[in-house]
C-alpha positions as CSV (number, residue, x, y, z in Angstrom):
1,M,-104.1,-143.0,-233.7
2,T,-107.8,-142.8,-233.0
3,G,-110.0,-143.3,-230.0
4,N,-108.4,-145.4,-227.3
5,D,-105.3,-146.2,-229.4
6,G,-103.6,-143.2,-228.0
7,L,-104.2,-144.5,-224.5
8,R,-102.8,-147.9,-225.2
9,R,-99.3,-146.4,-225.8
10,F,-98.9,-146.1,-222.0
11,D,-98.0,-149.2,-220.0
12,A,-99.6,-150.2,-216.7
13,S,-96.9,-148.5,-214.5
14,V,-97.7,-145.1,-216.1
15,W,-101.4,-145.6,-215.4
16,D,-100.7,-146.7,-211.8
17,R,-98.7,-143.5,-211.3
18,F,-101.4,-141.4,-212.9
19,F,-104.2,-142.9,-210.7
20,E,-102.1,-142.6,-207.6
21,F,-101.6,-138.9,-208.4
22,I,-105.3,-138.1,-209.0
23,T,-106.8,-140.1,-206.2
24,P,-106.6,-139.1,-202.6
25,S,-104.4,-141.3,-200.4
26,D,-106.2,-143.5,-197.8
27,E,-102.9,-144.2,-196.0
28,G,-103.1,-143.2,-192.4
29,L,-106.9,-143.3,-192.2
30,S,-108.5,-145.1,-189.3
31,R,-111.1,-147.7,-189.9
32,G,-113.7,-145.2,-188.7
33,E,-112.5,-142.6,-191.1
34,V,-112.7,-145.1,-194.0
35,Q,-116.2,-146.0,-193.0
36,E,-117.2,-142.4,-192.8
37,E,-115.8,-141.7,-196.3
38,L,-117.8,-144.7,-197.6
39,R,-121.0,-143.4,-195.9
40,R,-120.4,-139.9,-197.3
41,A,-120.0,-141.3,-200.8
42,G,-123.2,-143.4,-200.4
43,I,-121.3,-146.7,-200.7
44,D,-122.9,-149.5,-198.7
45,V,-120.4,-152.3,-198.2
46,S,-122.5,-154.4,-195.8
47,R,-123.4,-157.0,-198.4
48,A,-119.7,-157.3,-199.5
49,V,-118.5,-157.7,-195.9
50,A,-121.2,-160.3,-195.3
51,K,-120.1,-162.2,-198.4
52,V,-116.4,-162.1,-197.3
53,N,-117.3,-163.3,-193.9
54,E,-119.4,-166.2,-195.4
55,V,-116.4,-167.2,-197.5
56,L,-114.1,-167.1,-194.5
57,E,-116.5,-169.2,-192.4
58,F,-116.8,-171.7,-195.3
59,Q,-113.0,-172.0,-195.6
60,E,-112.6,-172.5,-191.8
61,A,-115.3,-175.2,-191.9
62,R,-113.6,-176.9,-194.8
63,R,-110.2,-176.8,-192.9
64,A,-111.9,-178.3,-189.8
65,L,-113.4,-181.1,-192.0
66,V,-110.1,-181.9,-193.6
67,T,-108.4,-182.0,-190.2
68,A,-111.1,-184.2,-188.8
69,G,-110.8,-186.5,-191.8
70,S,-107.0,-186.8,-191.5
71,R,-107.3,-187.6,-187.8
72,H,-109.9,-190.3,-188.6
73,E,-107.7,-191.8,-191.3
74,S,-104.7,-191.7,-188.9
75,A,-106.6,-193.4,-186.2
76,E,-107.8,-196.2,-188.5
77,L,-104.2,-196.8,-189.6
78,H,-103.1,-197.3,-186.0
79,G,-106.0,-199.7,-185.3
80,Y,-108.2,-197.2,-183.5
81,Q,-111.9,-196.9,-184.5
């Protein structure tokens, strides 16, 4: 075994347990505490949050468009225009 071959002998569940052991738990932290931890670590998530909000708005707009389209088709089927 050389290099990373030794690491490959462990399956994903072993690595999951290992990383759970070495990383601090974020369970029980408030939103403010999480934001403070991110600030302390110098991690700016504002662009990521903006992107997620953009995607959510897009999905909502798409749902509204699909709903409006179905209502229009339904009205046409019943003779309403």
